[in-house]
N, C-alpha and C positions, 0 to 999 in steps of 0.2 A: 425453938419454936416448932410446933407440930405441923405436919404437912396437911394439905386439904385436897381431897379428890372430889371432883364434880362429875357425877354420873348422869348421863342423859339417855333417855329413850326418845328418839326422834318421832315426829309425826310421820304417818304413812305418806308415800309419794302421791297418793290419790285416795279419795274416799273409797271404802270397801263395804261389803255387805255387813261386816261385823265391827265397823268403827262408828263414830258418833259425831261426825263433823256437822251434821244438821243442827245441832244445838247452837253452836256459835253462829252458823249461817242464819239462824232464826232469832238472833239477838239475845240469846241466853249465854251465860258463862260457858266456856268450853267444857266438854265432858268426854268421858270415855266409857264404852260399854263394859270393858273388862279391865280391871286394875292391872297395870304392868307388873309381872312377877319378877322380871330380870333384875331391875335396879334395886328393889328392896332386898332381894336375895344376895346380890353382890355386896350391898352395904353391910349385911350381916357377916360376911366373910372378912371384913376389915376390922382390925382391932381398935379399941377405944382411943388409943393414942394418936389415931389419924382422924381428922375431921372429914365427914362425908356429907355432901349436899346432893339431893336428888332432884331431877327435873324430868317429868313426863311432859313432853311438848304437846301432847294431846290436850292437856288441861292447864299448862303453865308456860309462860314465855321463857325462852332461854336467856340467861344473863351472859351476854357475850363479853361483858366487862368484869366477869368474875375474877376474883383475886386468887382462885384455886391454883395450886401448883401443878395439878394434873387434871386433864379432861378425859373422861372415859365415855365412849359412845358405843352403845350396843344396839343391834337391830337385826331385822329379818330382810330377806330379799325385797320385800314390799316397801322397805324403808331405805334402800340403797342410795338413791339419788340424794335424799335429804341428809343421810349420814355424811356423804362426801361434801355437800354444801356446808354443813355445820363445821366439819373438820377444817375446811379451807379458811373459814372466818376465824377460827381459833388459832390456826397456825400463823395467820397474818398478824396476830397479836403476840406471837412468840411463845404460845403455850405448848407443853408436851402432850401429845395426843396418843391415847390408847384406843384401839377399835377392836371389838369382839362381837360375839353372838353368832347366830346361825349364818348370817351373810358372810362374815369373816371366815367361817369354817367351810362353807360350801363353795364360795367364790372368792378365795383370798386375793387372787390377782387383781380384782376390781378395787380393792381397798388399800393394798400394800403401800402404794406411793403417797397415800393421803394421811398416813399416820407415822408416828415415831415407833410405836410398838403395836404389833399385830398379835392378838390373842385368839388362837384357834382351839376348838373343842370346848370341853366343859372345864369350869374354872376351879372346882373344889380342891383338887390335888396340886395345883400349881400356884395358888394365890399367895401362900406364905413366901415362896421364893420370889414371886413377882414384886410383892410389897417390900421385901428386904432389899431387892435391887433398886427399887424406886427411892427408898430412903437413903441408899448409899450413892445415888446418882450414877449407878453403873449397871444399866439395864441392857438386855439383849433386844434385838429388833423383832424377835418373834418368840412366843411361848406357845407350846402345844399341850393341851390338856388331854387326859385319858377319859375313860368312861367309869367314873367312880361308883361305888356302892352308895345308895342315896341316904344311908344313915349318916354320911358325912356332910350332908347339906344342912346348913343352919336354918333356923326359923327366920323368915324374912323380917326386916325391920320396918313394919308397916307404919310405925310412928313417924317416920321421915317422909311418908308418901301423902299426896293430897287426896285422901280417901273420900272427902266430901263430894268429889266430882266423878266418882266411879260408880256405875250402876251395879256392878258385880265385883266381889272380891275374887281372887284367883289362888288356886291351890293345885299343886302337882303331887300326885301320889306314886307315879311311875314314869319312866322314860323308856322309849323304844317301842318297837312293834315287830312281831315275828312274820308279818305278811310280806309279800313281794311285789306290791303294786308298782308297775314300771315307772309311773309318773310321780311317785312320792319321794320327796327329798328328806323327810323326817328320818327314815331308816338309814339314809346315808350319813346323817349328822349324829343321830342318837343310837343307831344300831338296831339289829333285829333281835338281840337278847334283851327282853324287857327286864328292867331293874325296878325294884319296889322299895318304897319307904316303909319302915316299921310302922305298925298301926299306932303305937304310942307317939311317934313323931308326927304323924298326921293329926292326931288329936291336939298336940301342942300348937300346930299351925292353925287349926280351926279355932282354938281358944283365942289366939291372937287376932284373927280376923273378926271374930265375934266381938271382942273387946273394942275394936275400932268401928263397930256399928254395922258390919255387913250381915245381911239376912238373905242374900242371894250370893251363891258362890259358884264360880266356874271351875270345875275340876279339869285341868288342862292336860290330862293324860292323852297320849296319842291314840290309845285304844283302851278304854277303861275296863272292858269286860272280856278281854281276849283270854286271860287265864282265869277260868271260872271259879276254881276253888279259892284262889287268893282273893278274887273280887267278892265272893260271898263272905269270906272272913272279914274283909274290910267293911262291907255293907252292914254286917251285924254290929261292928264298932260304931259306925256312923249312926245307925238307928239308936243305939244306947246313948251316944253323945247328944243327939238331937232331943231325945226324951228328957235329958237333964236340964235343958236350957229353959230359963224362966221368963225371959223378956223377948219372946218371939222365936219361932222355929226357923230353921234354915232350909231353903230350897236349893237343890244342886242341879247344875246343868253340866253335861259332859259329852264326850265323843265315844261312840261305840260302832261296831260293825253290825251289819244286818243279821248275822248269824246269832246274835244274842237273843233274837226273838224266838228261837227254838227252845229256849230254856225257861219254862213258865216259873219255876222257883226263883230263878235269877231276876226276872221281871218283877215278881212279887216283892222280893227283897229290896230291889231298887226303889220301888214305890214307897215301901214302908220306911226306908231310910231317909227319904226326902228328895230323891231324884225325880224331877218333874218335867225335864226336857232333855232330849238327846239329839245330838247331831249325827246323822248317818250319811256316809258317802254312798248314795244310791247310784250315782254317776249316769247310768243309762239302762234302759230295758233291752238294749241290743246285746244279746249274749255273745255274739262274735267279737264285739268290742271289749267285753269283759275278759274274754279268753286271751285276746291279743296282748292285753296289758297285765295279765296275771292277777286280775281281781277275782280270784276263784271263789272267795267267800260269798259272792253275790250270785253265783251260778246255781241253776237247778231249783230255784224257789220262785214263788209268786211274790214279787216284791211288794205289791200293794197289800196283799194279805199279811205279810210279815210286819208291815207298818201298822196295820190294824191291831196286831197283838200288843204293841206298845200302848196304843190308845185304850185298849181293853183294860189295861192296868193303871189307867189314869196318868199316862206319860205322853207328852207331846213329842212330835218328831219334826225336826228341821233337817232338810236334805241338801246334799250337794248334787249338782247336775252338770255333766260335761258333754259337749258335742265336739265333733272333729276327729274322732278316732279313725284309724285307717279303714275300719270296717263300716264306717258311717257313709251312707249315700246321701243324696240331697233330700231324701224323705225323712231324715232323722229329726228334723225340727218339728214336723207335724207329729211324728211318733212320740217325741218327748212331751209335746204339749198334751197329747191325748193321755199319756201315762200320768202326767202331773194332775190333770183334771179328773182322773179316776180315783185320786187319793184324797185323804183328809190332811194333807200337808200344806199349810198356808205359805210357808217361807221356803223357797229354793234359792240357794246361791248358785247361779247359773253362769257358766263361762265356757270358753273354748279350751280344748286340751292345750296345755303348755308343757314345755320340757325344761324343768328347773335344772340349774347347774348341778353337776355331779350325779344325776340320776341315770339309770340305764336308758331311759327314753332319750335323754339329751345325747348320750353317746350314739344311740341308733340313728337319731335324726342327723347328727353330724356326719356319720359314715355314709348316709344316703344323700347328703347334700341338701337337706330339707330344713335347715335352721335359717330363720330370718333374723338378721342382725338387729334390725330396728324394732322387732316385736318384743312384747313383754314375756317374761317367764314367771310372772306372778299369777298364781292360780285364781280362778273365778274373777278374772278381770274381763268384763263383758264386751270389750271393744277392741281387743288385740290378742295376739298370740305370736310366739316365736317359731311356729311350725307351719310349713307348707303342707296342707292336707293332701291326701292321696286321691280321693274320689271327687273332689271339687276344687275350685280355685280358692285362694285365700279370701278373695273379695266375696265370693259366694258364701263362704263359711261365716264371715262377719256380718253379711247382710241377713243370713238365716238366723244368726244369733240375735241380731237386733229385733227381728220379727218375733222370735220366741220370747225374748225378755219382755218386750212391750206387751205381747199377748198374755203372758202369764200374770202380769201385774196391772192389766187394765182393771179398773175398779170392780166390774161385774165378775170377772174371772177370779180375782183375789177374794172378793166377798163370798163367792160360791164355795171356795175351799175353806174359808173361815167358818161359814155356817155349817158346812159338812163336818168340820172338826168338832164344833159344838155338839152336833147331833151324835157323833160317834164316840165322843170321849166317855170312857167308862167311869165307874165309881172311883172317887179319889180316896186313897188311904194314906197319903203322905201326911207327915206330922202337922203341917200348916193347915190342912183342910178342916181340922176340928177345933182349932184354937180360936178364942175371941178375936175379932178383926182388929181391935185396937192394939193387940199385942204384935201384930204383923206390921204395924206402922214403921216405915223406914226412917232412918235417922240422918240421912244425907240430903243436902240441898238439891242434888241432882234429881231426886225423886219428885220433889215439888215441881221442878221444871219439866219433868217428863209428863206429868199430867197436863200442864199447860200446853206442851208441844202437841198433844193430841188435837188441839184446835187447828193446827196446820192442815190436818187431813180434811177437815170440812172446807177449809178455804181453798183447797186445790181446784175445786170445781163442783158442778152440780152432781155429776155421777159419783164422785167421791163422797159428797154429803149424803147422797141417797143410800149408798152401801153402808156408810157409817150408821145411819139410822136403823137399817135392817140388822146390823150386827148388834147394836144396842138392844134390840128386841130379842135377839137370840140369847144374849147374856141374861136378859130378864127371865127368859124361860128356864135357863139353866145357870143360876148365879155362880155355881162352883167353877164355871169355865172362865170367869173374869180374870183370875190370876194368870191365865195362859194367854188370853186374847189381847189384853192391854199391851203386853210387850210385843206381840205380833204386829199390832197397829203402829207402835212406835218404830219397829224395824221397817215397816212398810214406808213410813215417812222418810227414813234414812235411805232406803233403796230408791225411792223416787228422786231424792236429791242426787244420789250417785248416778242414776241414769241421765238426769238432766245435765250434770256436769260432764259426763262422758259422751254426750250426744247420742245416747242409746234410745231415748224415749221417742217413738215414732208411731203414733196412733194410726196414721194413714196407712203405713206399711202393714201394721198389724190387722187392719180391717180386711186385708186380702186373705183368700183361703190358704195361700202358701206364700213364702217369701219370694217366689219366682213367678207367681201368676201375673 
């Protein structure tokens, strides 16, 4: 009889800027913003003589009565508590537990006692041995993967995944980042030597995503544009691939650094290939803070002007914002707000600086005695941090953050940035901009729910309804902006849900000229 492996992607420990818990909270079927890439990829590494069942807890209930022989749980630091909770329930039922993913690799000591087998690092080159040991019931307590060339990564088995409840498909074309940002755990896990998938491999993965109905794809590279020549080669391939698609073009969302704005040819190629939205770690307009954490790529430029260069090419920008660097005084909250309101960036993921496990920042904070045991190390968590800041108390930092978050997302402020985005968005040249609208119709049930969910914005209150009306008029003036603005409004609904759940939303505090007035 063949063995069965039950692979689980747990829910996040708490709602985030880029999850979608608001769907279930609004009485729709659970949904996820980005399809989980880990479990379909792991499934593709397992031979056909082993049964594989996938569960993404964001959209499906976990079957704790599963008859599977082995339970595999993978996750990030933001899922750590839930990973442990799930593991305990399965071990109580006598199941053999495997745990892996970024959390297991960066903070193995937090998971080791909760599983029978701990898998650290990347799985491609150790999977065959691990599976052979499982079949023979003679496994080791720990397996450590290397950093493989990505030609060895199989095409994910999306046919096993609940695609109907994911807003975006997920594709990875590279791993690693050469930058040295002190607070980033990606480079500790995946390395500073960026590895790339062959273009033909990327096309095979895109074909599979397209076959399962995805017309929006998140390119989950840590820094998509860091090696310009390789990026341009791949963009040419993506452009040609998109041009061949007959039932709707694909829009790509990815992560880049701000220095990409300096290369006009790169931006033009991104737009023509179908890149319509990029996430940029703006972090802070305080250059002393950028220097202290080695975020050198953001230095010496006018950040707002660089953002506008993306917009000039018909590409929207979502930005990360951090407060609480050692060089941040109590004026940083007002500075960040003024910077944000000078831009055409509607969505900021705003949080306190945190020190994730295994990062240089974590080591430095530990040496200085400034780690807070009960604080979170999850980035962009707007109500906690595991760092004691230098120029203010931790309480002042969190109060200032509450002021900043609420002020940024008050309806009038958010609406002002959306309307500015509409006005400043340049001509669209992405493939979807010229196709008949009926071809762009999404094939997943989550998309119908998304349109219904917009009604929640109007129901939040009078101010929200007013700004929604103004945004509708802005879209009417510039219809080509609708494809960008509607997802922004949906993300706003999720952010308000996140802030309500975390106790961050405080309009009375935000009405003050500063958090300490």
